Structure formats: structure tokens, C-alpha cells
C-alpha positions in Angstrom: 4.3 0.9 13.3 1.1 -0.8 12.1 -0.2 -0.5 8.6 -3.9 -0.1 7.5 -4.0 -2.0 4.2 -7.1 -1.4 2.1 -8.4 -2.9 -1.2 -10.9 -0.8 -3.2 -12.6 -2.1 -6.3 -13.5 0.9 -8.3 -13.1 4.4 -6.7 -11.9 5.4 -3.3 -14.3 7.2 -1.0 -11.8 9.7 0.5 -14.5 11.4 2.5 -15.3 8.1 4.3 -11.6 7.5 5.0 -11.2 11.0 6.4 -14.3 10.6 8.7 -13.0 7.3 10.2 -9.5 8.8 10.6 -10.9 11.8 12.4 -13.2 9.8 14.7 -10.3 7.6 15.8 -7.7 10.5 15.9 -5.4 8.6 13.5 -2.1 10.1 12.4 -0.3 8.7 9.3 3.4 8.6 8.5 5.0 9.9 5.3 5.6 6.3 4.2 1.9 5.8 3.5 1.2 5.1 -0.2 -1.5 4.5 -2.8 -1.2 2.1 -5.7 -3.4 1.6 -8.8 -4.4 -1.9 -9.7 -6.4 -3.4 -12.7 -9.7 -3.4 -10.8 -9.2 -0.5 -8.4 -6.8 0.7 -5.7 -4.6 -0.5 -2.8 -4.0 1.9 0.0 -1.2 1.5 2.7 -1.6 3.9 5.6 1.2 3.7 8.2 -0.4 4.5 11.6 1.7 6.4 14.2 -0.2 4.9 17.2 0.8 1.2 17.1 0.6 0.6 20.9 -3.1 1.5 20.9 -4.3 -0.5 17.9 -4.6 -4.3 18.0 -5.0 -6.5 14.9 -8.7 -6.6 15.5 -8.8 -2.7 15.6 -6.8 -2.5 12.3 -9.2 -5.0 10.7 -12.2 -3.0 11.9 -10.7 0.3 10.7 -10.0 -1.2 7.2 -13.6 -2.3 6.9 -15.0 1.0 8.3 -12.9 3.0 5.8 -14.5 1.0 2.9 -12.0 -1.7 2.1 -13.5 -4.8 0.3 -15.8 -6.3 2.9 -15.1 -9.9 1.8 -11.4 -9.4 2.3 -12.0 -8.0 5.8 -14.3 -10.9 6.7 -11.5 -13.3 5.8 -9.0 -11.2 7.7 -11.2 -11.2 10.8 -11.5 -15.0 10.5 -7.7 -15.4 10.3 -7.2 -13.1 13.4 -9.8 -14.9 15.5 -9.7 -18.5 14.5 -6.6 -19.0 12.3 -3.4 -20.9 12.9 -0.5 -19.1 14.5 1.0 -18.4 11.0 -2.4 -17.0 9.8 -2.6 -14.7 12.8 0.9 -13.3 12.1 0.3 -12.9 8.3 -3.4 -12.0 8.1 -3.1 -8.5 6.5 -1.8 -9.1 3.0 -2.3 -7.2 -0.3 -0.5 -8.8 -3.3 1.5 -6.5 -5.5 1.1 -9.0 -8.3 -1.5 -11.6 -9.1 -0.9 -14.5 -11.5 -3.1 -16.8 -13.5 -2.0 -20.2 -14.5 -3.3 -22.2 -17.5 -1.5 -25.5 -17.8 2.3 -24.7 -17.8 1.8 -21.1 -18.8 1.7 -18.3 -16.1 0.4 -14.9 -17.0 0.2 -11.8 -14.9 -3.4 -10.9 -14.1 -2.9 -7.7 -12.1 -0.1 -5.6 -10.6 0.3 -2.4 -8.6 1.5 0.9 -9.9 2.5 3.1 -7.0 1.5 6.7 -7.2 3.6 9.6 -5.8 3.4 10.4 -2.1 1.6 13.7 -3.1 -1.5 11.6 -4.1 -2.0 10.4 -0.5 -1.0 13.8 1.0 -3.6 15.6 -1.2 -6.4 13.6 0.3 -5.2 13.1 3.9 -2.9 16.1 4.6 -4.6 16.9 7.9 -3.8 13.4 9.2 -0.1 13.3 8.0 2.8 13.7 10.3 
């Protein structure tokens, strides 16, 4: 199973996500989730058609659905020109981010996962 991982700063444009999902006939598993972060949202959509979607396709879909375009440009660069390790680990969203000042580490941001019903409410016609 492949996962579409998106990072939204600010609000999520659910209409845009639904339009792209409909255009590409995507179906999502019940394991899909949404998490709130300090600056916005992380969305993890588990796609049920893994044999049809390459890493390039996933990266394109993430960008088309409105994920942070800078993140997706870096992802594309990792897929196309990265080392073998970068090509295998290109699609990452961090559940926690830390800042370091000298010897002191402080948490800068973290995810708070919302109930499954939050995803289902917005994408019910695409859920399996």
C-alpha cells in the first residue's frame, strides 16, 4: 500500500483534494489519518491502488492536492536525482520537530492525530 503524505500550512482545501482524488479514481483505506500541527496539518492517505502509482505519481498527486510546494520540489529532486537511500526514504513527514540551542533541545512542533471520522467526513466517497 502506498501513502500520500501531505503537509498543509494553514487550512486544508478539501475541495481540491476531492477533485484530484476523483480525477485519478483514487480509493483510500480506513487507515488514512489527519494530524494537527503547530503551523497546519499533516494528512496521510493510504491508497488502495499501489501497483498503478509510482513514486513520481505520488509526488505529483501530493503537489496537485495542495501539499506544500517546496516540500514536493525537494521530494521530486530526491526521487529523480538522489542517492539510493534518498530514493527509498523520500516521502517523510516528521511527527515531532526539535530546536536546539546549545545543549538544550526543545520541541518546536508535534502532531496531534484526529479521529478517523475527521478524514471520513471529508473523503467518505473515496473510502473503502
